[in-house]
C-alpha positions as CSV (number, residue, x, y, z in Angstrom):
1,X,-0.6,10.6,4.0
2,X,-3.7,8.4,4.8
3,X,-3.0,8.8,8.5
4,X,-2.1,12.5,8.2
5,X,-5.4,13.1,6.4
6,X,-7.5,10.8,8.4
7,X,-8.7,8.7,5.8
8,X,-10.6,5.7,7.1
9,X,-11.4,4.0,3.9
10,X,-8.0,3.5,2.4
11,X,-5.9,0.5,3.2
12,X,-2.3,0.1,1.6
13,X,-1.4,-3.5,1.0
14,X,1.9,-4.7,-0.3
15,X,1.9,-7.6,-2.7
16,X,4.4,-9.4,-4.6
17,X,4.5,-10.1,-8.5
18,X,1.2,-11.2,-9.6
19,X,0.1,-11.8,-5.9
20,X,-1.4,-8.8,-4.6
21,X,-2.1,-10.1,-1.0
22,X,-5.7,-9.3,-0.9
23,X,-8.6,-11.3,0.3
24,X,-11.4,-12.5,-1.9
25,X,-14.2,-9.9,-2.5
26,X,-12.5,-7.4,-0.1
27,X,-12.2,-4.2,-2.3
28,X,-14.6,-1.9,-3.9
29,X,-11.7,-0.6,-6.2
30,X,-8.0,-1.2,-6.8
31,X,-5.6,1.3,-8.4
32,X,-2.5,0.3,-10.0
33,X,-0.1,3.2,-10.6
34,X,3.3,2.9,-12.3
35,X,3.7,-0.8,-11.7
36,X,2.0,-2.8,-14.6
37,X,5.1,-2.6,-16.8
38,X,7.0,-4.4,-13.8
39,X,4.7,-7.4,-13.7
40,X,5.8,-10.5,-15.6
41,X,2.4,-12.3,-15.4
42,X,-0.1,-9.7,-15.9
43,X,-2.8,-12.0,-16.7
44,X,-2.4,-13.7,-13.4
45,X,-2.2,-10.4,-11.5
46,X,-5.4,-9.3,-13.2
47,X,-7.2,-12.6,-12.2
48,X,-6.2,-12.3,-8.7
49,X,-7.2,-8.6,-8.7
50,X,-10.7,-9.5,-10.2
51,X,-11.2,-12.1,-7.4
52,X,-10.3,-9.5,-4.8
53,X,-13.0,-7.0,-6.1
54,X,-16.4,-7.1,-4.7
55,X,-19.4,-7.5,-7.2
56,X,-19.2,-4.3,-9.2
57,X,-15.8,-3.3,-8.0
58,X,-13.4,-1.5,-10.3
59,X,-9.7,-1.8,-11.3
60,X,-8.0,1.2,-12.4
61,X,-4.6,1.2,-14.3
62,X,-2.3,4.1,-14.8
63,X,1.1,3.5,-16.3
64,X,3.6,5.0,-18.7
65,X,2.5,5.6,-22.3
66,X,4.4,3.8,-25.2
67,X,7.4,5.8,-26.5
68,X,10.4,7.0,-24.7
69,X,9.3,10.7,-23.8
70,X,9.0,11.8,-20.3
71,X,10.1,10.1,-17.1
72,X,9.6,6.4,-16.3
73,X,11.1,3.3,-17.8
74,X,12.7,2.9,-21.4
75,X,10.5,2.5,-24.4
76,X,11.1,-1.3,-24.6
77,X,9.6,-1.7,-21.0
78,X,6.4,0.3,-21.6
79,X,3.1,-1.5,-22.1
80,X,0.7,-0.4,-24.6
81,X,-3.0,0.3,-23.4
82,X,-4.2,-2.4,-25.9
83,X,-1.9,-5.1,-24.4
84,X,-3.2,-4.2,-20.9
85,X,-6.8,-4.3,-22.0
86,X,-6.3,-7.8,-23.7
87,X,-4.5,-9.2,-20.7
88,X,-7.2,-8.0,-18.4
89,X,-9.9,-9.4,-20.8
90,X,-8.0,-12.7,-20.7
91,X,-8.3,-12.5,-16.9
92,X,-12.2,-12.4,-17.3
93,X,-12.3,-8.6,-16.4
94,X,-14.7,-6.5,-18.5
95,X,-13.5,-3.0,-20.0
96,X,-15.9,-0.2,-19.2
């Protein structure tokens, strides 16, 4: 889609686990969609992503709401927003 739409400011990068595969201070923004519940060491992931962000950069997280309604993983696998916020704070990120 990035190529089809001619977007020059988007670079998809494949990481592994808590290692996002990004260089230090390389990103203005990082968006995680539907993957946070899959990561075992989210504090390490958030720390690595924090290092990849340029000063003033932003990390966005979109994942499945707790409970077992709708599509997505089972209720036991879903991560509450409060847990994500606490883990991101533990990785020295600031909630805004």
